[in-house]
VOGU-3710 file (C-alpha; in Angstrom, 3 decimals, decimal comma):
1> xxxxxxxxxx> 42,862/23,865/-153,834  39,506/22,227/-153,247  38,370/22,370/-149,674  36,681/19,376/-148,202  33,701/19,476/-145,913  31,733/22,175/-144,132  33,728/21,843/-140,934  37,042/22,536/-142,669  35,484/25,514/-144,462  34,393/27,000/-141,117
11> xxxxxxxxxx> 37,843/26,346/-139,669  39,430/28,178/-142,604  37,216/31,214/-141,948  37,924/31,154/-138,213  41,687/30,963/-138,748  41,548/33,861/-141,173  39,406/35,965/-138,857  41,667/35,394/-135,855  44,674/36,488/-137,926  42,854/39,615/-139,111
21> xxxxxxxxxx> 41,705/40,461/-135,587  45,274/40,369/-134,289  46,335/42,725/-137,102  43,365/44,980/-136,370  44,298/45,233/-132,689  47,802/46,425/-133,568  46,530/49,095/-135,968  43,674/50,233/-133,749  45,949/50,532/-130,708  48,499/52,784/-132,436
31> xxxxxxxxxx> 46,991/56,090/-131,156  47,206/54,796/-127,564  50,701/53,461/-128,270  51,941/56,863/-129,430  50,304/58,460/-126,384  52,058/55,931/-124,151  55,468/56,715/-125,631  54,870/60,436/-125,139  53,743/59,920/-121,528  56,749/57,753/-120,671
41> xxxxxxxxxx> 59,047/60,431/-122,108  57,337/63,155/-120,077  57,477/61,090/-116,883  61,191/60,398/-117,449  61,859/64,114/-117,805  59,752/64,829/-114,715  61,653/62,309/-112,579  65,012/63,533/-113,877  64,055/67,065/-112,886  63,833/66,048/-109,210
51> xxxxxxxxxx> 67,588/66,109/-108,746  68,297/68,897/-111,191  65,671/71,389/-110,032  65,156/70,243/-106,446  61,450/69,401/-106,705  59,675/67,720/-103,808  59,839/63,937/-104,493  56,405/63,374/-102,961  54,771/65,804/-105,376  56,653/64,374/-108,359
61> xxxxxxxxxx> 55,661/60,826/-107,369  52,032/61,911/-107,150  51,944/63,703/-110,507  53,913/61,014/-112,352  51,829/58,233/-110,802  48,569/59,912/-111,786  49,756/60,400/-115,369  50,968/56,804/-115,860  47,916/55,323/-114,094  45,628/57,360/-116,335
71> xxxxxxxxxx> 47,392/56,057/-119,445  47,126/52,470/-118,218  43,389/52,985/-117,742  43,061/54,341/-121,275  45,053/51,396/-122,636  42,917/48,851/-120,773  39,665/50,420/-121,953  40,726/50,775/-125,567  42,282/47,353/-126,076  39,817/45,072/-124,278
81> xxxxxxxxxx> 36,499/46,557/-125,406  36,355/44,484/-128,611  36,419/41,239/-126,615  32,858/41,852/-125,460  31,346/44,456/-127,768  32,686/43,389/-131,177  30,462/40,324/-131,703  27,385/42,178/-130,380  27,869/45,015/-132,863  28,547/42,560/-135,661
91> xxxxxxxxxx> 25,357/40,633/-134,856  23,260/43,800/-134,910  22,358/43,482/-131,223  23,313/47,120/-130,598  24,737/50,090/-132,470  28,360/51,129/-132,105  27,929/54,375/-130,138  25,217/53,073/-127,771  27,302/49,935/-127,280  30,398/51,928/-126,343
101> xxxxxxxxxx> 28,387/54,035/-123,886  26,733/50,951/-122,374  30,064/49,154/-121,960  31,689/52,273/-120,479  28,903/52,603/-117,891  29,148/48,900/-117,037  32,930/49,252/-116,624  32,450/52,158/-114,200  29,817/50,226/-112,239  32,027/47,146/-112,013
111> xxxxxxxxxx> 35,021/49,199/-110,911  33,094/51,112/-108,251  31,030/48,256/-106,819  33,274/45,208/-107,141  36,836/46,434/-107,678  37,861/46,775/-104,049  39,125/43,218/-103,433  41,550/43,119/-106,365  42,678/46,681/-105,678  43,462/45,887/-102,037
121> xxxxxxxxxx> 45,383/42,764/-103,066  47,581/44,691/-105,509  48,065/47,641/-103,160  49,266/45,743/-100,112  49,152/41,992/-100,601  52,230/41,337/-102,736  54,953/42,794/-100,490  55,507/43,255/-96,761  54,268/46,766/-96,096  55,743/46,757/-92,581
131> xxxxxxxxxx> 59,245/46,852/-94,063  58,583/50,202/-95,773  60,719/52,921/-94,235  58,491/55,860/-95,228  55,443/56,822/-97,226  57,713/58,331/-99,891  59,470/54,992/-100,365  56,149/53,196/-100,811  55,061/55,819/-103,327  58,321/55,360/-105,221
141> xxxxxxxxxx> 57,798/51,596/-105,228  54,332/51,847/-106,768  55,400/54,534/-109,226  58,217/52,257/-110,367  55,723/49,408/-110,768  53,430/51,578/-112,884  56,330/52,710/-115,077  57,685/49,168/-115,479  54,257/47,832/-116,489  53,656/50,763/-118,845
151> xxxxxxxxxx> 57,020/50,275/-120,578  56,380/46,569/-121,162  52,798/47,061/-122,368  53,981/49,764/-124,786  56,854/47,678/-126,146  54,851/44,451/-126,333  51,981/46,153/-128,140  54,446/47,607/-130,605  55,710/44,140/-131,539  52,234/42,571/-131,501
161> xxxxxxxxxx> 52,615/40,428/-128,377  49,260/39,943/-126,564  50,335/40,772/-123,010  48,091/41,175/-119,993  47,932/44,338/-117,904  47,193/42,228/-114,815  50,282/40,057/-115,337  52,374/43,152/-116,058  51,424/45,084/-112,923  51,846/42,048/-110,638
171> xxxxxxxxxx> 55,332/41,350/-112,030  56,308/45,023/-111,826  55,166/45,348/-108,184  57,123/42,211/-107,270  60,262/43,498/-109,018  60,064/46,944/-107,452  59,513/45,331/-104,037  62,644/43,196/-104,444  64,687/46,260/-105,432  63,342/48,288/-102,511
181> xxxxxxxxxx> 63,076/45,725/-99,724  64,792/42,507/-100,827  63,536/39,045/-101,793  62,234/38,269/-98,307  59,729/41,138/-98,478  57,722/39,546/-101,290  54,729/37,412/-100,306  55,628/34,461/-102,487  52,602/32,461/-101,359  50,351/35,244/-102,629
191> xxxxxxxxxx> 52,204/35,314/-105,958  51,793/31,554/-106,307  48,070/31,914/-105,591  47,734/34,624/-108,242  49,753/32,609/-110,769  47,570/29,569/-110,084  44,516/31,707/-110,845  46,133/32,708/-114,158  46,362/29,019/-115,090  43,010/27,860/-113,713
201> xxxxxxxxxx> 40,814/30,750/-114,881  41,156/30,049/-118,655  40,500/26,354/-117,967  37,376/27,222/-115,967  36,155/29,524/-118,744  36,798/26,786/-121,303  34,663/24,306/-119,348  31,850/26,806/-118,810  31,789/27,988/-122,425  31,816/24,393/-123,656
211> xxxxxxxxxx> 28,929/23,498/-121,333  26,890/26,533/-122,433  27,427/25,835/-126,130  26,625/22,125/-125,767  23,406/22,971/-123,916  22,276/25,560/-126,460  23,186/23,382/-129,443  21,451/20,261/-128,172  18,337/21,884/-126,685  17,747/24,759/-129,125
221> xxxxxxxxxx> 19,674/24,614/-132,368  19,172/20,890/-133,000  15,660/20,707/-131,548  12,984/19,321/-133,898  10,999/22,544/-133,416  13,540/25,322/-132,941  10,866/27,971/-132,406  9,221/26,159/-129,504  12,586/25,224/-128,011  13,826/28,815/-128,208
231> xxxxxxxxxx> 10,686/30,167/-126,546  11,060/27,581/-123,784  14,782/27,616/-123,003  16,152/31,065/-123,899  13,882/33,093/-121,559  14,805/30,723/-118,729  18,512/31,034/-119,565  18,475/34,837/-119,741  16,317/35,131/-116,625  18,629/32,875/-114,630
241> xxxxxxxxxx> 21,702/34,715/-115,941  20,441/38,184/-115,013  18,943/36,948/-111,756  22,249/35,485/-110,593  24,064/38,636/-111,674  21,687/40,825/-109,690  22,081/38,477/-106,737  25,836/39,040/-106,982  25,283/42,808/-106,967  22,943/42,520/-103,994
251> xxxxxxxxxx> 25,567/40,512/-102,124  28,116/43,268/-102,777  25,731/45,894/-101,441  24,836/43,894/-98,324  28,543/43,395/-97,579  29,205/47,128/-97,830  26,224/48,000/-95,646  26,873/45,077/-93,263  23,234/43,976/-93,292  21,539/40,584/-93,428
261> xxxxxxxxxx> 21,456/39,421/-97,088  17,727/38,575/-97,104  17,132/41,009/-100,024  19,440/38,765/-102,057  16,702/36,196/-102,738  14,092/38,874/-103,412  16,297/40,732/-105,898  17,060/37,475/-107,696  13,370/36,605/-108,073  12,321/40,142/-108,978
271> xxxxxxxxxx> 14,981/40,286/-111,701  14,803/36,780/-113,136  11,039/36,756/-113,757  10,760/40,090/-115,639  13,951/39,369/-117,579  12,574/36,028/-118,733  9,238/37,609/-119,690  10,950/40,421/-121,677  13,145/37,879/-123,447  10,098/35,818/-124,384
281> xxxxxxxxxx> 8,291/38,862/-125,793  11,398/39,842/-127,766  11,638/36,366/-129,225  7,954/36,384/-130,190  8,470/39,643/-132,083  11,554/38,233/-133,783  9,732/35,037/-134,745  6,779/37,005/-136,088  9,115/38,870/-138,436  10,859/35,643/-139,521
291> xxxxxxxxxx> 8,144/33,017/-139,953  10,472/30,475/-141,476  12,988/28,594/-139,363  14,589/31,407/-137,311  18,310/31,996/-137,529  20,316/31,617/-134,332  21,919/35,005/-135,051  18,534/36,695/-134,638  17,466/34,646/-131,638  20,629/35,426/-129,692
301> xxxxxxxxxx> 20,765/39,180/-130,111  19,080/39,956/-126,729  21,011/37,312/-124,718  24,280/38,458/-126,304  23,607/42,057/-125,305  22,935/40,997/-121,698  26,156/38,956/-121,672  28,096/41,963/-123,024  26,951/44,132/-120,103  27,866/41,470/-117,539
311> xxxxxxxxxx> 31,271/40,901/-119,143  32,010/44,647/-119,174  31,043/44,821/-115,486  33,344/41,897/-114,710  36,179/43,475/-116,680  35,820/46,734/-114,767  35,708/44,867/-111,444  38,948/42,996/-112,091  41,093/45,260/-114,239  40,404/48,417/-112,241
321> xxxxxxxxxx> 42,826/47,078/-109,615  45,679/47,416/-112,105  45,177/51,164/-111,966  43,565/51,754/-108,575  45,922/49,454/-106,630  49,151/51,406/-107,186  47,248/54,688/-107,306  45,719/54,130/-103,859  49,243/53,850/-102,433  50,568/56,892/-104,288
331> xxxxxxxxxx> 47,689/59,112/-103,190  48,381/60,507/-99,696  46,268/59,822/-96,630  44,864/56,385/-97,531  47,127/54,254/-95,319  49,259/51,319/-96,393  49,452/47,534/-96,305  46,592/45,740/-94,593  45,432/49,048/-93,115  44,982/50,555/-96,567
341> xxxxxxxxxx> 41,537/52,035/-97,105  40,509/52,132/-100,763  37,741/54,716/-101,120  35,090/54,362/-103,783  36,352/57,619/-105,302  39,686/56,013/-106,275  37,869/53,048/-107,815  35,545/55,439/-109,610  38,429/57,502/-111,013  40,190/54,380/-112,258
351> xxxxxxxxxx> 36,921/53,125/-113,755  36,438/56,474/-115,486  39,906/56,189/-117,043  39,042/52,722/-118,402  35,658/53,985/-119,641  37,317/56,989/-121,290  39,688/54,677/-123,134  36,678/52,688/-124,326  34,898/55,790/-125,625  37,907/57,550/-127,153
361> xxxxxxxxxx> 39,870/54,675/-128,666  37,503/51,691/-128,725  35,562/52,726/-131,821  38,211/51,715/-134,366  38,811/48,265/-132,937  35,132/47,464/-132,435  34,395/48,614/-135,983  37,133/46,370/-137,387  36,238/43,373/-135,252  32,480/43,774/-135,062
371> xxxxxxxxxx> 31,384/44,934/-138,501  34,149/43,651/-140,718  35,904/40,591/-139,349  33,772/39,214/-136,507  35,511/36,064/-135,349  32,585/34,578/-133,381  28,949/34,233/-134,320  26,368/35,442/-131,745  25,795/31,997/-130,221  29,481/31,277/-129,622
381> xxxxxxxxxx> 30,095/34,885/-128,561  27,300/34,578/-125,993  28,788/31,390/-124,555  32,314/32,847/-124,396  31,160/36,179/-122,916  29,033/34,524/-120,260  31,768/32,042/-119,289  34,382/34,808/-119,190  32,191/37,072/-117,076  31,376/34,329/-114,568
391> xxxxxxxxxx> 35,038/33,330/-114,222  36,309/36,898/-113,859  33,612/37,806/-111,330  34,559/34,831/-109,155  38,245/35,835/-109,383  37,358/39,441/-108,546  35,414/38,352/-105,480  38,482/36,412/-104,326  40,733/39,417/-104,937  42,716/37,664/-107,687
401> xxxxxxxxxx> 43,840/39,779/-110,678  43,394/37,710/-113,847  43,680/38,482/-117,542  40,230/38,991/-119,047  41,647/38,452/-122,528  43,344/35,179/-121,622  40,191/33,983/-119,861  38,207/34,799/-123,018  40,745/32,881/-125,094  40,186/29,904/-122,799
411> xxxxxxxxxx> 36,461/30,216/-123,471  37,107/30,279/-127,223  39,143/27,079/-126,970  36,339/25,480/-124,973  33,874/26,409/-127,699  36,217/24,930/-130,301  36,530/21,658/-128,429  32,791/21,253/-127,993  32,254/21,985/-131,699  34,628/19,136/-132,525
421> xxxxxxxxxx> 32,770/16,902/-130,073  29,436/17,786/-131,666  30,875/17,031/-135,096  31,982/13,596/-133,920  28,607/13,108/-132,225  26,878/13,523/-135,570  29,479/11,401/-137,371  30,045/13,956/-140,077  32,216/12,808/-142,970  34,921/15,075/-144,377
431> xxxxxxxxxx> 37,275/14,700/-147,236  40,838/14,074/-146,184  43,061/17,095/-146,681  46,542/16,908/-148,197  49,354/16,457/-145,694  50,716/19,970/-146,348  47,352/21,588/-145,601  46,886/19,526/-142,429  50,346/20,544/-141,235  49,621/24,212/-142,023
441> xxxxxxxxxx> 46,477/24,164/-139,892  48,288/22,528/-136,984  51,088/25,065/-137,185  48,623/27,967/-137,189  46,766/26,644/-134,179  49,974/25,894/-132,310  51,377/29,327/-133,154  48,435/31,032/-131,417  48,845/28,857/-128,340  52,612/29,412/-128,373
451> xxxxxxxxxx> 52,220/33,201/-128,673  49,838/33,385/-125,714  52,031/31,064/-123,643  55,190/33,037/-124,398  53,433/36,283/-123,493  52,244/34,766/-120,207  55,642/33,306/-119,270  57,764/36,273/-120,330  55,640/39,094/-118,929  56,220/38,548/-115,198
461> xxxxxxxxxx> 60,049/38,286/-115,232  60,413/41,105/-117,771  58,147/43,484/-115,851  59,871/42,480/-112,604  63,192/43,549/-114,102  61,688/46,762/-115,492  60,003/47,534/-112,158  63,217/47,024/-110,205  65,255/49,127/-112,657  62,631/51,882/-112,538
471> xxxxxxxxxx> 62,784/51,936/-108,742  66,584/52,146/-108,711  66,553/54,981/-111,242  63,882/56,919/-109,322  65,854/56,409/-106,106  69,026/57,629/-107,823  67,212/60,723/-109,139  65,712/61,579/-105,753  68,857/60,777/-103,773  66,806/58,783/-101,209
//
């Protein structure tokens, strides 16, 4: 069938790439999936041995919790790395191994420096800690939540459903809390706040990504002199981006040290100016090698790499709570509820688990997505990564666990909408497609939206049920 118009041709490629990426994620995640099944079997045997062999429940809770939390960290690191690194590798901005190492280090930094708020929220903000009868009961509750989330993530990955670890752990904690303490123990206002963040964060990312892409397209790509426009705008954009990011880091440090945040302005200025100058020099070298009209792919390699680092930092800051939150309760001597003290060591260990998953299992998925079936070009990937990172960092600062993947999907939709707006702005003419082909495209687009929506709606109640059942079974095995 003859395809009409450049826009429809691009849409065909995008639809095909998205389909291939989903298939690639399933195949690349299989080693982690098999590991998850083995770990769940071992944990089940370990818990069953409490009653049969008379083991100390506290020690079993600790060992089982560490094992399941470690697997969740590996799963998070392996499955989410392609969201940020894939397009950068595909664009030639960085090699695969250096990219994996860079992302892993950024994940650890984000977890250690900015993961405390989300971790504290998950550890003691969803249920009434004052109703806990003993430390062992609280450990059992969090172990049940970890097991419930791990079971759902394993099953959902096996059937190809794109579930969120953040949604899973929140639902599992709520379900285990209901089984242990009753419906009244759950902080429903907190759950509503978290659920609202799940809805608003993809919308915010969509708006930001659309604004970034519109700005870059109008001021750089469509400029009469692209070279001059790139040298003018891109250094300013990268300098402002890195300056604001460093200001965010400085704010985190000043909060920890409880000092006046005057260094915040200085760090911003000291970072933004050199970053802009380095970006300008890099562009001049690139333009010297490509004297004709430069391709956007080449111009956006350095900004894309900077956005990848920021997005990996944001991912570590938010998703570390999924591991460190329950783990901080299971580990003895850290307190509970609002009095819970989350040491940097726990955040660091959880960040290391995520980074290890990136290094051990991320290579296959990044290779598939980045070098073979990249779904976003560098410009759109930059806009999506930057919008996702900004949204997730704001959520992390507020202590709200959100899905990085779903936020990135929101950014991708925002990019798609602004591309359609730009097409209409230029009044491009396309041949009309046959009715069957038009319907096929609509069905494909709606199927992706429906799949994500179903995963979002189903995850919380399913993990709540699994968390409550896990708690009841652990309680039955321990006789408590």
